[in-house]
Backbone as numpy.savetxt, mean C-alpha at the origin, in Angstrom:
# Nx Ny Nz CAx CAy CAz Cx Cy Cz
-11.62 -0.69 6.42 -12.40 0.56 6.39 -11.59 1.96 6.47
-10.43 1.80 7.15 -9.57 2.94 7.30 -9.02 3.16 5.98
-8.62 2.19 5.02 -8.10 2.31 3.78 -9.19 2.87 2.82
-10.41 2.45 2.94 -11.43 2.86 2.10 -11.70 4.38 2.35
-11.75 4.80 3.65 -11.83 6.13 4.05 -10.76 7.05 3.48
-9.57 6.54 3.55 -8.34 7.35 3.00 -8.50 7.39 1.61
-8.79 6.41 0.89 -8.94 6.49 -0.62 -10.03 7.47 -0.93
-11.16 7.39 -0.36 -12.17 8.39 -0.64 -11.62 9.85 -0.34
-11.09 9.90 0.80 -10.54 11.25 1.23 -9.61 11.73 0.18
-8.57 10.94 -0.34 -7.83 11.22 -1.48 -8.50 11.80 -2.63
-9.49 10.74 -3.12 -10.30 11.07 -4.33 -11.00 12.24 -4.47
-11.33 12.88 -3.20 -12.09 14.11 -3.02 -10.99 15.33 -3.00
-9.56 14.92 -3.21 -8.69 16.06 -3.38 -8.17 16.62 -1.90
-8.81 16.02 -0.88 -8.33 16.64 0.38 -6.89 16.06 0.83
-6.52 15.10 0.39 -5.23 14.55 0.85 -4.00 14.84 0.04
-4.13 15.75 -0.83 -3.05 15.94 -1.81 -1.71 16.33 -1.11
-1.82 17.13 -0.05 -0.61 17.56 0.71 0.01 16.24 1.50
-1.04 15.49 1.91 -0.49 14.22 2.58 0.31 13.29 1.82
0.03 13.26 0.47 0.71 12.25 -0.40 1.52 13.03 -1.47
1.59 14.25 -1.04 2.53 14.94 -2.26 3.90 14.34 -2.57
4.50 13.95 -1.45 5.94 13.39 -1.64 5.80 12.21 -2.71
4.78 11.52 -2.65 4.61 10.26 -3.34 4.59 10.54 -4.82
4.00 11.68 -5.11 3.86 12.22 -6.69 5.11 12.72 -7.22
5.95 13.20 -6.24 7.12 13.86 -6.76 8.26 12.77 -7.19
8.07 11.61 -7.04 9.11 10.66 -7.49 9.00 10.46 -9.00
10.03 10.11 -9.60 10.12 9.90 -11.13 9.74 8.53 -11.38
9.27 8.30 -12.55 9.01 6.74 -13.02 10.02 5.78 -12.76
11.30 5.99 -13.26 12.21 5.01 -12.87 12.50 4.82 -11.30
12.36 5.84 -10.52 12.38 5.70 -9.16 11.21 4.80 -8.58
10.14 5.09 -9.18 8.87 4.12 -8.77 9.12 2.80 -9.04
9.56 2.45 -10.30 9.66 1.04 -10.67 10.93 0.39 -9.82
11.92 1.12 -9.46 12.99 0.59 -8.43 12.43 0.27 -7.24
11.48 1.10 -6.71 10.86 0.86 -5.34 10.01 -0.38 -5.44
9.21 -0.45 -6.51 8.38 -1.59 -6.69 8.99 -2.88 -6.78
10.23 -2.81 -7.58 10.97 -3.98 -7.81 11.47 -4.66 -6.61
11.41 -3.88 -5.53 12.09 -4.33 -4.21 11.09 -5.31 -3.56
9.81 -5.22 -3.88 8.81 -6.03 -3.12 8.91 -7.51 -3.64
8.73 -8.46 -2.68 8.75 -9.91 -2.97 7.04 -10.10 -3.40
6.95 -11.36 -3.99 5.71 -11.79 -4.33 4.74 -11.73 -3.15
5.24 -12.17 -2.05 4.53 -12.25 -0.71 4.11 -10.89 -0.34
4.93 -10.06 -0.37 4.83 -8.60 0.14 3.79 -8.03 -0.88
3.81 -8.29 -2.13 2.62 -7.82 -3.00 1.37 -8.44 -2.64
1.30 -9.63 -2.31 0.13 -10.33 -1.77 -0.42 -9.49 -0.50
0.42 -9.19 0.33 -0.07 -8.34 1.62 -0.41 -7.07 1.14
0.30 -6.49 0.28 -0.14 -5.13 -0.32 -1.57 -5.20 -0.79
-1.87 -6.30 -1.54 -3.18 -6.36 -2.22 -4.19 -6.55 -0.97
-3.91 -7.18 0.04 -4.82 -7.42 1.15 -5.01 -6.15 1.80
-4.04 -5.27 2.00 -4.09 -3.92 2.58 -5.08 -3.09 1.92
-4.75 -3.10 0.52 -5.75 -2.28 -0.41 -7.14 -2.77 -0.08
-7.44 -3.96 0.14 -8.76 -4.60 0.36 -9.27 -4.31 1.65
-8.53 -3.47 2.43 -8.90 -3.17 3.87 -8.75 -4.10 4.89
-8.07 -5.08 4.66 -7.91 -6.17 5.67 -7.10 -5.78 6.73
-7.36 -6.16 8.01 -6.46 -6.00 9.14 -5.30 -7.09 9.12
-4.33 -6.82 9.86 -3.32 -7.85 10.08 -3.84 -9.25 10.29
-4.85 -9.28 11.36 -5.34 -10.68 11.66 -5.99 -11.25 10.40
-6.84 -10.46 9.71 -7.53 -10.97 8.51 -6.55 -11.52 7.56
-5.56 -10.74 7.44 -4.60 -11.06 6.28 -3.87 -12.43 6.68
-3.56 -12.36 8.07 -2.96 -13.75 8.58 -3.92 -15.03 8.28
-5.04 -14.78 8.58 -6.13 -15.86 8.35 -6.25 -16.23 6.80
-6.23 -15.09 6.02 -6.48 -15.34 4.56 -5.17 -16.12 3.92
-3.94 -15.81 4.44 -2.89 -16.27 3.87 -2.21 -17.39 4.57
-2.87 -17.79 5.72 -2.52 -19.07 6.65 -1.14 -18.65 6.97
-0.79 -17.63 7.61 0.34 -17.24 8.32 0.16 -16.47 9.53
1.22 -16.41 10.39 0.87 -15.71 11.66 0.74 -14.31 11.58
0.08 -13.62 12.64 -0.05 -12.33 12.58 1.20 -11.51 12.56
2.17 -12.13 13.36 3.59 -11.58 13.60 4.38 -11.43 12.13
4.22 -12.53 11.35 4.68 -12.49 10.16 4.11 -11.39 9.19
2.71 -11.52 9.29 2.18 -10.22 8.53 2.63 -8.86 8.96
2.77 -8.59 10.33 3.40 -7.39 10.69 4.75 -7.11 10.26
5.58 -8.12 10.23 6.93 -8.13 9.52 6.81 -7.70 8.18
6.01 -8.51 7.25 5.86 -8.13 5.92 5.40 -6.59 5.68
4.27 -6.11 6.40 4.00 -4.77 6.36 4.96 -3.82 6.57
5.87 -3.93 7.67 7.01 -3.19 7.87 8.01 -3.14 6.76
8.28 -4.35 6.09 9.04 -4.34 5.13 8.45 -3.61 3.87
7.33 -3.70 3.60 6.59 -3.04 2.49 6.83 -1.59 2.77
6.53 -1.03 3.95 6.58 0.51 4.16 8.02 0.81 4.14
9.00 0.09 4.49 10.51 0.53 4.38 10.89 0.63 2.91
10.43 -0.34 2.19 11.02 -0.53 0.79 10.32 0.42 -0.11
9.12 0.90 0.41 8.35 1.85 -0.79 8.66 3.35 0.04
9.31 3.30 0.95 9.64 4.68 1.80 8.34 5.29 2.23
7.41 4.68 2.82 6.23 5.25 3.34 6.09 5.13 4.74
5.08 5.86 5.36 4.97 5.89 6.87 3.93 5.01 7.43
2.98 4.73 6.58 1.78 3.77 7.29 1.15 2.98 6.09
0.16 2.17 6.59 -0.43 1.24 5.52 -1.43 2.09 4.77
-1.92 3.11 5.22 -2.93 3.85 4.41 -2.21 4.62 3.29
-0.99 5.03 3.51 -0.22 5.56 2.41 0.27 4.40 1.27
0.46 3.20 1.93 0.75 2.10 1.14 -0.46 1.74 0.21
-1.65 1.82 0.83 -2.87 1.59 -0.05 -3.08 2.49 -1.02
-2.91 3.88 -0.84 -3.02 4.83 -1.82 -1.95 4.62 -2.86
-0.71 4.38 -2.46 0.34 4.22 -3.35 0.13 3.12 -4.27
-0.24 1.92 -3.84 -0.72 0.86 -4.69 -1.88 1.22 -5.57
-2.91 1.77 -5.22 -3.86 2.20 -6.00 -3.58 3.21 -7.13
-2.80 4.17 -6.65 -2.43 5.14 -7.72 -1.45 4.55 -8.83
-0.74 3.55 -8.49 0.20 2.84 -9.56 -0.50 1.66 -10.16
-1.61 1.27 -9.73 -2.01 -0.08 -10.24 -1.39 -1.26 -9.93
-0.60 -1.22 -8.73 0.32 -2.37 -8.38 -0.67 -3.55 -8.24
-1.88 -3.58 -7.64 -2.60 -4.65 -7.27 -3.58 -5.11 -8.38
-3.55 -4.41 -9.53 -4.50 -4.58 -10.54 -5.69 -3.70 -10.52
-5.91 -3.01 -9.34 -6.96 -1.78 -9.18 -6.16 -0.52 -9.30
-6.88 0.40 -9.74 -6.14 1.75 -10.07 -7.11 2.86 -9.34
-6.46 3.66 -8.72 -7.03 5.01 -8.27 -6.90 6.08 -9.31
-7.92 6.45 -9.93 -7.91 7.56 -11.11 -7.56 8.79 -10.43
-6.72 9.71 -10.94 -6.52 11.01 -10.54 -7.66 11.82 -10.76
């Protein structure tokens, strides 16, 4: 739910300053960051975009909640983001998960 609210907030134009640094990266930089993600981290990112909690992701992927937390931390570090809401917006803006947030 938090992710959905953040995406709605962004699509209304209210979050532009909050994600402004994301849009300042160049295309090659973006691809370099995305290439850092493992296939499992991309799965986790897709679940984050779907609004799932760590507990729900753990149940979906049949892994421990601690493992999910580790993957989320790795995703945030690799994509140079502060939180999972930024990660969801990042993924949607770039079509990383097959869904896309139109500008």
